N, C-alpha and C positions, 0 to 999 in steps of 0.2 A: 458717832463716827462722823458726821460733818465736822463739829466743834475741834475734834484733833485735826482736820485737815485743813481748814482755815488758820490754828496757831501755828501747825506746820510750814504753810505757804507765807504767815508772817514773820516765823522763825529765818525761813528763807532769803525773802526779802531783807532784813534788817541786817544779816551777810552779807549781801549783794551792797547793801547802803555802806557796810563799814570797810567792805575790801578794799578799794581803791586806797582809802586812808590808811589802812594796815598797810599795803603794800608798797606804796611811796615813804613811809615814817624811816627817819634814820635817827630818832630819838629816840632811846630802849625805856624810859618812864612812861612817854606820851603813847608806845607802842603796847605797852604792861596793861597801861589804863583802858587803851580800845580793845583788847582782848578778853579782859576783865568784865569789859559791858559787852562782850559777846556770851563768854561762860553762862554768865548769869542767867540770862533769859533759857540757855540751854538745858541748865540743870533746871530752871523750874518748869521747862516742860519735860525731862523725863520724870520730874517726881509729881509733877500732876495727877501723871496717871496712875500713879499709886495710890493717890490720895481719894481717887474717885473711885474705886474699888470696893 
């Protein structure tokens, strides 16, 4: 349980780190790269729960 909580907090901190860059970027190609950089850890967070069962 605590491991999942730590992972969730780290995921939120990563999102807060990327948020200003995503908000101010005008170039869509770099924006797509940053969004994918956020999507991959989210997918890993979701699928890691399924692996541990």
